[in-house]
Structure formats: C-alpha cells, structure tokens
C-alpha positions in Angstrom: 96.1 126.3 91.6 98.8 124.3 93.5 99.3 120.7 93.3 97.4 118.4 95.7 99.5 117.3 98.6 99.3 113.6 99.6 100.9 111.4 102.2 101.7 107.8 102.9 101.9 106.6 106.5 103.5 103.5 107.9 102.9 102.6 111.5 105.6 100.1 112.6 105.5 99.2 116.3 105.8 102.4 118.2 107.2 104.3 115.2 105.4 106.2 112.6 106.9 107.0 109.2 105.1 109.8 107.3 106.1 110.6 103.7 104.4 113.7 102.2 104.5 114.5 98.5 102.7 116.4 95.8 100.9 114.9 92.8 103.4 114.5 90.1 106.4 113.9 92.4 105.9 110.2 93.0 109.3 109.5 91.6 110.8 111.7 94.3 108.8 109.8 96.9 110.1 106.5 95.6 113.7 107.9 95.9 113.0 108.9 99.5 111.7 105.4 100.3 114.9 103.9 98.9 117.1 106.3 100.8 115.2 105.6 104.0 115.5 101.8 103.5 119.3 102.2 102.9 119.7 104.2 106.1 120.9 101.8 108.8 120.0 104.3 111.6 116.3 103.7 111.2 114.0 100.7 111.5 112.6 101.4 108.1 113.6 98.4 105.9 113.2 97.2 102.3 110.0 95.4 103.2 108.5 98.7 104.5 109.6 100.4 101.3 107.9 97.7 99.2 104.7 98.0 101.2 104.5 101.8 100.8 105.4 101.6 97.1 102.6 99.1 96.7 100.2 101.5 98.5 101.4 104.3 96.2 100.7 102.1 93.1 97.2 101.3 94.4 96.6 105.0 95.0 97.8 106.0 91.5 95.6 103.3 89.9 92.6 104.7 91.9 93.4 108.2 90.6 93.6 106.9 87.1 90.3 105.2 87.4 88.7 108.4 88.6 90.2 110.4 85.7 89.0 107.8 83.2 85.5 107.8 84.6 85.3 111.6 84.6 86.6 111.9 81.1 84.5 109.1 79.6 81.9 110.6 77.3 79.0 108.3 76.9 76.7 109.2 74.0 73.3 107.6 73.5 71.9 107.8 70.0 68.2 107.1 69.3 66.5 106.8 66.0 
C-alpha cells in the first residue's frame, strides 16, 4: 500500500500556493516552504511559511491523536 498523499493550500490574494507531500515526508515539505520563502520571485514570504508550518503541526497532532485513540486498549475487569 502506498503512502497517503496530503496537501497544504494557501490562498493569498489572487494567488494559490499548493504544496503536496506524502505522509512521512513532512521534513521535505518544510524544506520546500523555506525554499519558497527565500525565493524573491514569488509573493510567498516567511509569514506564509510560518502559517503553513503551523497548519502542518496541527495536522500532525490530529493524526497522532487518531493513532492514539485507535491503539488505546481499554479493558474493563469485573469481579
């Protein structure tokens, strides 16, 4: 089974920035955000990179919560 593909989207004025990545490649996504913010030929700036990295963090926390709730084994003992 392949990795799940995800995307982060930033709408900024009339521009739309779309970053697609696979689960497990979040570090590459962060590198891409940095590269895009450094590129003076785009309107994507450091604030935009911070917003999307915050959204990525929220997404990862949600995924972690889902995994924890799926893997939590609750046992009820009665006497």
